[in-house]
C-alpha positions in Angstrom: 0.0 0.0 0.0 1.4 3.4 -1.0 0.4 5.6 1.9 0.8 9.1 0.4 -1.2 8.2 -2.7 -4.0 6.7 -0.6 -4.2 9.7 1.7 -4.2 12.0 -1.4 -7.1 10.2 -3.0 -9.1 10.1 0.2 -8.4 13.7 1.2 -9.5 15.1 -2.2 -12.7 13.1 -2.4 -16.0 14.9 -1.9 -17.8 14.0 1.2 -19.2 16.7 3.6 -21.5 15.3 6.4 -24.6 13.9 4.9 -23.1 13.9 1.4 -20.5 11.2 1.9 -21.4 9.1 -1.2 -18.4 9.7 -3.3 -15.9 9.5 -0.5 -17.7 6.4 0.9 -17.6 4.6 -2.5 -13.9 5.4 -2.8 -13.2 4.1 0.7 -15.3 1.0 0.0 -13.3 0.2 -3.1 -10.1 0.5 -1.1 -11.5 -1.6 1.8 -12.5 -4.4 -0.6 -8.8 -5.2 -1.2 -8.7 -6.4 2.5 -12.2 -7.6 3.3 -14.3 -10.2 1.6 -17.6 -8.6 2.9 -17.9 -4.9 2.4 -21.2 -2.9 2.3 -22.6 0.5 2.8 -25.4 1.1 5.3 -26.7 4.5 6.3 -23.7 6.0 4.6 -21.4 4.0 6.9 -18.9 1.8 5.1 -18.6 -1.6 6.9 -16.2 -4.3 6.2 -15.4 -7.7 8.0 -11.7 -8.4 8.1 -10.3 -11.8 8.5 -11.9 -15.1 9.4 -14.5 -14.9 12.2 -13.5 -17.2 15.0 -15.9 -18.3 17.8 -14.8 -17.1 21.2 -12.8 -14.1 20.1 -14.0 -10.6 21.2 -15.6 -8.4 18.5 -13.4 -5.3 17.8 -14.4 -2.3 15.7 -11.9 0.0 14.1 -13.7 3.3 13.3 -12.6 6.3 11.4 -15.1 8.9 10.1 -15.4 9.4 6.3 -17.2 12.8 6.4 -15.5 16.1 6.3 -16.5 19.6 7.3 -18.3 21.6 4.6 -21.2 23.9 3.9 -24.8 23.6 2.8 -26.6 26.0 0.4 -29.4 27.9 2.1 -30.4 30.2 -0.8 -29.4 32.6 -3.5 -29.4 36.4 -3.0 -31.0 38.9 -5.3 -27.5 40.0 -6.3 -26.5 36.5 -7.4 -24.5 35.4 -4.4 -24.8 31.9 -3.0 -25.7 31.8 0.7 -24.5 28.9 2.9 -24.3 27.6 6.4 -21.7 25.3 8.0 -21.6 21.5 8.1 -19.4 21.0 11.2 -17.3 23.4 13.1 -15.6 25.4 10.4 -13.1 28.1 11.6 -14.9 31.2 10.3 -11.8 33.4 10.6 -10.5 32.0 7.3 -13.7 32.3 5.2 -12.9 35.6 3.3 -11.5 34.9 -0.2 -11.5 31.1 0.2 -12.0 29.2 -3.0 -14.8 26.6 -3.0 -16.7 24.2 -5.2 -20.5 24.0 -5.2 -21.9 20.6 -6.0 -25.1 21.4 -7.8 -26.3 20.0 -11.1 -22.6 20.4 -12.0 -19.5 21.5 -10.1 -19.4 25.3 -9.9 -16.3 27.1 -8.7 -16.7 30.1 -6.4 -15.0 32.3 -3.9 -16.1 33.8 -0.6 -16.6 37.5 -1.1 -15.1 40.0 1.3 -15.0 43.8 1.8 -11.6 45.3 1.4 -10.3 46.6 4.7 -10.4 50.1 3.3 -14.2 49.9 3.1 -14.9 47.8 6.1 -16.5 49.6 9.0 -15.9 48.6 12.6 -12.6 46.8 12.0 -11.9 43.4 10.7 -14.4 41.3 12.6 -14.9 37.6 12.1 -17.4 37.0 9.3 -20.6 35.1 10.3 -22.3 32.6 8.0 -25.2 35.0 7.8 -22.8 37.5 6.3 -20.9 35.1 4.1 -21.6 35.0 0.4 -20.1 33.0 -2.4 -19.4 34.7 -5.8 -19.6 32.4 -8.8 -19.8 35.0 -11.5 -23.3 33.8 -12.4 -26.5 35.8 -12.1 -29.3 34.8 -9.8 -31.3 33.4 -12.7 -28.3 31.4 -14.0 -27.6 30.0 -10.5 -31.2 29.0 -9.9 -30.9 26.6 -12.9 -27.8 24.9 -11.4 -27.9 25.3 -7.6 -30.6 24.3 -5.1 -31.0 24.8 -1.4 -29.4 21.8 0.3 -26.6 21.3 -2.2 -23.2 20.8 -0.5 -20.1 22.9 -0.8 -16.4 22.2 0.0 -13.2 24.1 0.0 -11.3 23.8 -3.3 -7.9 22.5 -2.2 -5.5 19.8 -3.3 -3.1 17.9 -1.2 0.4 19.3 -1.2 3.6 18.0 0.2 5.5 20.1 2.7 9.1 19.4 3.8 10.0 16.0 5.2 6.9 13.8 5.6 4.4 16.5 6.2 1.4 17.1 4.0 -1.4 19.7 3.9 -4.9 19.6 2.7 -8.5 19.9 3.8 -10.3 16.7 5.0 -7.2 15.2 6.6 -9.7 15.1 9.5 -10.4 12.2 9.2 -9.3 10.8 5.9 -5.9 10.2 7.4 -7.6 8.0 10.0 -9.3 6.0 7.2 -5.8 5.6 5.5 -4.3 4.6 8.9 -6.8 1.7 9.3 -6.2 0.5 5.7 -2.5 0.5 6.4 -3.0 -1.5 9.6 -5.0 -4.1 7.5 -2.1 -4.2 5.1 0.2 -5.0 8.0 -2.2 -7.7 9.3 -2.5 -9.7 6.1 -1.7 -13.3 6.8 -1.4 -12.8 10.5 -3.2 -14.6 13.3 -5.7 -12.1 14.8 -6.6 -11.8 18.5 -10.0 -10.3 17.7 -12.9 -10.6 15.2 -12.3 -7.3 13.4 -14.9 -5.1 11.8 -13.9 -1.8 10.1 -16.2 1.1 10.0 -15.8 4.3 8.0 -18.6 6.2 9.6 -20.8 9.0 8.4 -21.8 12.4 9.9 -19.3 12.5 12.7 -18.9 16.3 12.2 -22.6 16.9 13.0 -22.9 14.8 16.1 -21.3 11.3 15.6 -24.6 10.2 14.0 -23.2 7.4 11.8 -21.3 5.8 14.7 -24.4 5.9 16.9 -26.3 3.9 14.4 -23.6 1.3 13.7 -22.7 0.9 17.3 -26.3 -0.1 18.1 -26.4 -2.4 15.0 -23.1 -4.3 15.7 -22.8 -3.9 19.5 -19.0 -4.7 19.5 -17.1 -5.7 22.6 -14.3 -3.2 22.0 -14.1 -0.1 19.7 -11.1 2.0 18.8 -11.9 5.4 17.3 -9.0 6.4 15.0 -9.3 10.2 14.6 -7.1 13.3 14.7 -6.3 15.5 17.6 -4.5 18.8 18.2 -0.9 19.1 17.3 1.3 21.8 18.8 1.4 25.0 16.9 2.4 28.5 17.8 1.2 29.6 21.2 -0.8 26.5 22.1 -0.9 24.7 25.5 1.5 21.6 25.4 -0.8 19.9 27.9 -3.6 19.8 25.4 -1.6 19.0 22.3 0.6 16.3 20.8 3.6 16.9 18.5 3.9 16.1 14.8 6.1 13.2 14.1 6.1 11.8 17.6 3.6 9.0 17.1 0.0 8.2 17.9 -1.8 9.9 20.8 -3.4 7.2 23.0 -6.5 8.5 24.8 -6.9 8.3 28.6 -10.2 9.6 29.9 -12.9 8.7 32.4 -15.2 8.2 29.4 -12.8 5.6 27.9 -11.8 2.1 29.0 -8.8 2.4 31.3 -8.0 -1.3 30.5 -7.9 -0.7 26.7 -5.8 2.5 27.2 -3.3 0.6 29.3 -3.1 -2.3 26.9 -2.5 0.1 24.0 0.3 1.8 26.0 1.9 -1.5 27.0 1.6 -2.7 23.4 3.4 0.5 22.1 6.2 0.1 24.7 6.7 -3.7 23.9 6.8 -3.0 20.2 9.0 0.1 20.7 6.5 2.3 18.9 6.8 6.0 19.8 3.5 7.3 21.3 2.0 10.2 23.1 -0.5 10.5 25.9 -3.8 12.3 25.2 -5.3 12.9 28.7 -8.9 14.2 28.7 -11.1 14.9 31.7 -14.4 13.9 30.1 -15.9 13.2 26.7 -13.5 12.9 23.8 -15.4 14.7 21.0 -15.0 11.6 18.8 -17.0 8.5 17.8 -15.6 6.8 20.9 -18.3 8.7 22.9 -21.0 6.9 21.0 -19.5 3.4 21.1 -19.0 3.6 24.9 -22.6 4.1 25.8 -24.7 2.7 22.9 -26.8 -0.4 23.6 -24.8 -2.4 26.1 -21.7 -0.2 25.7 -18.3 -1.2 24.4 -14.8 -0.9 25.9 -13.6 2.1 24.0 -10.4 4.0 23.4 -9.0 6.6 21.0 -5.9 6.5 18.9 -5.4 9.9 17.5 -3.1 11.3 14.7 -1.7 14.8 15.6 -3.0 17.5 13.2 -2.4 21.2 12.9 -5.0 23.8 11.8 -8.0 21.6 12.5 -11.2 22.3 10.6 -9.5 24.5 8.0 -8.6 23.9 4.3 -4.9 23.8 5.4 -4.7 20.9 7.9 -1.2 19.5 8.4 -0.2 16.0 9.4 3.1 14.0 9.4 2.9 10.7 7.5 5.1 9.1 10.1 2.3 9.5 12.7 -0.1 7.7 10.3 2.3 4.8 9.9 3.1 4.5 13.6 -0.6 4.6 14.5 -1.2 1.8 12.0 1.6 -0.2 13.5 0.1 0.2 17.0 -3.3 -1.0 15.8 -1.8 -4.0 14.1 0.3 -5.0 17.1 -2.8 -4.6 19.4 -4.9 -6.8 17.2 -2.3 -9.5 16.8 -1.7 -9.6 20.6 -5.4 -10.0 21.5 -7.1 -9.8 24.8 -4.9 -10.5 27.8 
């Protein structure tokens, strides 16, 4: 498996929350290389990996397939497309961002902004009520192509930075999807300590809705949410952030299974895999929160990939962290329950 190419394809696929079809179909085609049974249900991509063996615990590896985006709410008389957010977009970066509107065809546009010379009251953060996308089309032309409810995404392509770092939108959480696929690559032909099901879940950015459905449907014994978390940037609190290139962040929280956290930590130490602690004092803000309480509840933990500039079109990760996270998952699955 060529990791950079896989992440590039996934990160550039269209799939805001509720519109995950294209990204889901791509992820499904990739997962079919490793799983004999793969299907899509409620926009969740579900695959069974390896031979099912009686007596082994059922383990879910989950990464969400949706990305932050926008939804069309209307068209102004002046011919601007009005939108609202799908997920927690950082509104500070909206002015002049290039986007693509997925209507009857793909329509490029750009968020309009007042020049600072004309702005009154200083450079305040734009609200979505104020935001407007300029496509160059008139209101009448737009109404032929765009409807309320159409989805919009930032128009960005993945770019390599120095070393093994890359930047793009939707690395949250397409790098988690790629991490799980890489772990399956490492597990080919190995004896497994769990019956493994892979979930690429929908609508995480709007309330972990896909994970809630599939957690109730499958009721696993153990679930590991593979997501991203905050990487150190300028001026951030090191107690709340990991570091790029230093390995996976293993979650420790009262809402997570202390036993699974400790087993992942021991597994990383035994296999000499660099890792970082991610200590939280409550909920995790990931799909782990759904698996831990749905139906009978699952023993749940998080394995997070450090990421800078979260919920922007310029997210940054280090490919080493994706590989190391995949290695940790593979070692944990081979080792099995103690």
